[in-house]
C-alpha positions in Angstrom: 0.0 0.0 0.0 1.4 3.4 -1.0 1.8 6.3 1.3 -1.2 8.2 0.0 -3.6 5.3 0.5 -2.1 4.5 4.0 -2.7 8.1 5.0 -6.3 8.1 3.7 -7.1 4.8 5.5 -5.2 5.3 8.7 -6.0 9.0 9.3 -2.3 9.7 9.8 -1.1 12.4 7.4 1.4 11.7 4.7 3.6 14.3 6.3 3.6 12.5 9.6 4.3 9.2 7.9 7.3 10.7 6.2 8.4 12.0 9.6 8.1 8.5 11.1 10.1 7.2 8.2 12.9 9.8 8.7 13.1 8.9 12.4 13.2 5.2 11.6 10.0 4.7 13.6 7.9 3.2 10.7 9.6 2.5 7.4 7.9 1.0 4.4 9.5 -2.4 3.9 8.2 -3.3 0.5 8.6 -2.2 -3.1 6.2 -2.1 -6.0 7.1 -3.4 -9.4 7.7 0.2 -10.4 10.2 0.6 -7.5 8.0 2.7 -5.2 8.3 2.1 -1.5 5.3 0.2 -0.2 3.9 -0.4 3.3 3.3 -4.0 4.2 0.6 -5.3 6.5 3.1 -5.4 9.4 4.2 -1.8 8.7 0.5 -0.7 8.9 0.0 -2.5 12.2 3.1 -0.8 13.5 1.6 2.6 12.5 -1.5 1.8 14.6 0.7 0.7 17.5 2.6 4.0 17.3 -0.6 6.0 17.2 -2.1 4.1 20.2 1.0 4.8 22.3 1.1 8.4 21.3 -2.6 8.7 22.5 -1.3 7.9 26.0 1.0 10.9 25.9 4.2 9.2 25.0 6.8 11.1 23.0 8.0 9.5 19.7 11.3 8.7 21.4 9.4 6.7 24.1 7.3 5.1 21.5 10.4 3.8 19.7 11.7 2.4 23.0 8.5 0.7 23.7 8.4 -1.0 20.3 12.0 -1.8 19.8 13.8 -2.1 23.2 13.6 -5.7 24.5 14.5 -4.5 28.0 11.7 -1.9 28.1 9.5 -2.0 31.2 6.0 -0.6 30.5 5.2 -0.2 34.2 7.9 2.4 34.7 6.8 4.4 31.7 3.2 4.2 32.8 4.2 5.5 36.3 6.0 8.4 34.7 2.9 9.1 32.6 0.7 9.1 35.6 2.9 11.5 37.4 3.2 13.9 34.4 -0.5 13.8 33.8 -1.2 14.6 37.5 1.2 17.5 37.4 -0.4 18.8 34.2 -3.9 18.4 35.7 -2.8 20.3 38.9 -1.3 23.1 36.8 -4.4 23.3 34.6 -6.7 23.3 37.7 -4.7 26.1 39.3 -4.9 28.1 36.0 -8.7 27.5 35.8 -9.1 28.6 39.4 -7.2 31.8 38.8 -9.2 32.5 35.6 -12.5 32.0 37.5 -11.4 34.3 40.2 -10.5 37.0 37.7 -13.8 36.5 36.0 -15.7 36.7 39.3 -14.1 40.1 40.0 -15.8 41.3 36.8 -12.9 43.3 35.4 -13.9 46.3 33.3 -10.7 46.5 31.4 -7.2 45.0 31.1 -6.0 47.3 33.9 -8.5 45.6 36.3 -7.3 42.2 35.1 -3.6 43.1 35.8 -4.6 44.5 39.3 -6.4 41.3 40.2 -3.5 39.1 38.9 -1.0 41.2 40.9 -3.1 40.7 44.1 -3.3 36.9 43.6 0.5 36.8 43.1 1.0 38.9 46.2 -1.3 36.7 48.3 0.8 33.7 47.3 4.1 35.4 47.9 6.8 33.7 50.1 7.2 37.0 51.9 4.9 37.4 55.0 5.2 41.2 54.7 4.1 41.2 51.1 1.2 38.9 51.9 0.1 41.2 54.7 0.3 44.3 52.6 -1.7 42.5 49.9 -4.4 41.6 52.4 -4.7 45.2 53.6 -4.6 46.6 50.0 -7.4 44.2 49.0 -9.7 46.0 51.4 -8.9 49.4 50.1 -9.2 48.1 46.5 -12.6 46.6 47.3 -13.9 49.9 48.8 -12.6 51.8 45.9 -14.2 49.4 43.4 -17.6 50.7 44.4 -16.7 54.1 43.0 -15.4 52.5 39.8 -11.7 53.3 40.5 -10.4 49.7 40.9 -11.3 46.1 40.3 -13.3 44.3 43.0 -11.4 41.8 45.1 -11.9 38.0 44.5 -13.4 36.9 47.8 -12.5 33.2 47.3 -8.9 34.1 46.9 -8.9 36.0 50.2 -10.6 33.0 51.9 -8.1 30.5 50.5 -5.2 32.7 51.6 -6.7 33.0 55.1 -7.2 29.3 55.4 -3.6 28.5 54.4 -1.9 31.3 56.4 0.3 30.2 59.3 1.9 33.6 60.2 -0.1 35.1 63.0 0.2 38.7 61.8 -0.7 38.0 58.2 -3.6 35.7 59.4 -5.0 38.6 61.4 -4.9 40.9 58.4 -6.5 38.3 56.2 -9.3 37.6 58.7 -10.0 41.3 58.7 -10.0 41.5 54.9 -12.3 38.5 54.7 -14.7 40.2 57.2 -14.8 43.3 55.0 -15.5 41.3 51.9 -19.1 40.5 52.8 -21.2 37.3 53.0 -19.7 35.9 49.8 -17.0 34.4 52.1 -19.4 32.2 54.0 -19.6 29.4 51.5 -15.9 28.7 51.2 -15.5 29.2 54.9 -18.1 26.5 55.6 -16.1 24.2 53.3 -13.1 25.1 55.4 -14.9 23.9 58.5 -15.3 20.5 56.9 -11.6 20.2 56.0 -9.7 17.1 57.1 -6.8 19.4 58.3 -7.3 20.7 61.9 -5.3 23.9 61.2 -7.6 24.8 58.3 -10.7 24.2 60.4 -9.4 26.4 63.1 -8.6 29.2 60.7 -12.0 28.9 59.1 -13.9 29.2 62.3 -11.8 32.2 63.4 -12.7 33.9 60.1 -16.4 33.1 60.6 -16.1 34.6 64.1 -15.1 37.9 62.5 -18.3 38.1 60.5 -21.3 39.6 62.3 -24.3 38.9 60.2 -27.1 36.4 61.0 -25.8 33.8 58.5 -22.4 33.8 60.2 -24.1 33.4 63.6 -26.1 30.5 62.3 -22.9 28.8 61.0 -21.3 29.3 64.4 -24.3 27.7 66.1 -23.8 24.7 63.8 -20.1 24.6 64.8 -21.1 24.1 68.4 -21.8 20.5 67.4 -18.5 20.1 65.5 -16.3 17.1 66.4 -13.3 19.3 66.6 -13.0 20.7 70.2 -11.0 23.8 69.0 -13.8 24.7 66.5 -16.4 24.3 69.2 -14.4 26.5 71.6 -13.8 29.3 69.1 -17.5 29.2 68.1 -18.6 29.3 71.7 -16.5 32.3 72.6 -17.8 34.2 69.5 -21.4 33.3 70.2 -21.0 34.1 73.9 -19.9 37.6 72.9 -23.0 37.9 70.8 -25.3 36.9 73.7 -26.3 33.5 72.3 -27.3 31.3 75.2 -26.8 28.1 73.2 -23.0 28.6 73.8 -23.2 28.0 77.6 -22.5 24.3 77.6 -19.5 24.7 75.3 -18.2 27.7 77.4 -18.4 25.6 80.5 -16.4 22.9 78.8 -13.7 25.4 78.1 -13.6 26.3 81.8 -13.4 22.7 82.9 -10.7 21.8 80.3 -8.7 25.0 81.1 -8.7 26.1 77.5 -9.4 29.9 77.2 -11.1 29.5 80.6 -10.7 33.2 81.5 -12.3 34.3 78.3 -15.0 31.6 78.7 -15.8 32.8 82.3 -16.0 36.4 81.0 -18.5 35.3 78.4 -20.6 33.4 80.9 -20.6 36.4 83.2 -21.9 38.6 80.4 -24.6 36.0 79.5 -25.6 35.8 83.2 -26.8 39.5 83.0 -29.8 38.4 80.9 -33.1 37.8 82.8 -33.3 34.2 84.1 -29.9 33.2 82.7 -27.8 33.4 85.9 -29.4 30.4 87.7 -29.2 28.2 84.6 -25.6 29.0 84.1 -24.7 28.5 87.7 -26.5 25.1 87.7 -24.6 24.1 84.6 -21.3 25.1 86.3 -22.1 23.3 89.5 -23.1 20.2 87.6 -19.6 20.0 86.2 -17.7 20.1 89.5 -15.5 17.0 89.8 -15.4 15.4 93.2 -12.1 13.4 93.0 -8.7 14.9 94.1 -7.5 14.9 90.6 -10.2 17.3 89.7 -9.0 20.1 92.0 -7.7 22.3 89.1 -11.1 22.1 87.4 -12.9 22.9 90.7 -10.7 26.0 91.2 -11.4 27.2 87.6 -15.1 26.6 88.1 -15.0 28.6 91.4 -13.4 31.5 89.6 -16.2 31.3 86.9 -18.9 31.2 89.6 -17.5 34.5 91.0 -19.3 36.7 88.6 -22.6 34.7 88.4 -25.2 36.2 90.6 -27.8 34.2 92.6 -28.2 31.7 95.4 -27.0 28.6 93.4 -23.6 30.2 92.7 -23.3 31.5 96.3 -24.1 28.1 97.9 -21.7 26.3 95.6 -18.9 28.7 96.5 -19.7 28.2 100.2 -19.2 24.5 99.8 -16.0 25.0 97.8 -14.7 27.2 100.6 -14.3 24.0 102.7 -12.8 21.9 99.9 -10.1 19.4 100.8 -7.8 21.1 98.3 -6.3 24.3 99.9 -6.1 26.2 96.6 -9.7 25.5 95.8 -10.8 26.4 99.3 -8.8 29.6 99.3 -10.1 30.7 95.9 -13.7 30.1 96.8 -13.4 31.8 100.2 -11.8 34.8 98.5 -14.4 35.0 95.8 -17.1 35.0 98.5 -15.6 38.0 100.2 -15.8 39.8 96.9 -19.4 38.9 96.4 -20.5 39.8 99.9 -17.8 41.9 101.7 -20.0 41.9 104.9 
């Protein structure tokens, strides 16, 4: 079969067949009576083998090795192809994400596009200072965007940066920037709360705590039932500051565990000012008092938390704790009682 007919039947162009011939990859092995080079059946089968291997992403050099090298091991090449394909997918996915963020910012012109790209690069910089400046600049850009001066800030990019930031100063700036960006941040933050990485979950709930609207409060309420104790604790402190009584059990847990117990006690004290809340909070605190000697540190913290809870239940519990077998607990409770009733 001559080259033109092979090209027509195989779908491989005559130019590519000549290229295969020049490389020694597929050479016509026959001759017609007129002296023209002719492809045999085996040659045509080799062409289809070449095309099949190329469809997997192999270079022509690797195709030649696969077909002609007796020591060639397909598994090694397949492993390399898997790795290269994964890297290519990751790069394309990153590009797609960046393009979507630029599109979400609704740029008016190429200047807006360049500003958004510059912000995305700065948020991913290795320099903590540059990341922090980018976070702060994103807020000023977003506020200017309403007057038509600059491109809006892609909220998802800010959230992703905040969820991945380990530097405390930069993280604070990013949380503030996310809070200024509006409720568009809630959906990616909710996804962050479901992350398998504990650090990401903590950053997500701290970002949500900076948001003050009702949807953020609802998300924090849901976080009270989270399996991650850190997430529950941060949510409880934020809800306590907002006067949400549902946070009381989680706040008491913080006191018992000694995690942010001072802040938790302050939040309980503020909640106790609400009508009818003091007795419920005191009852919850008293119900968590451990009786064994090993629980003395928890009893002391609970006594300190009861100090600012008005009512008879708290006073009676402190009176009992003033005679505790542990001297530190007894001293703390007795001192707190003098502050509650100097007489």
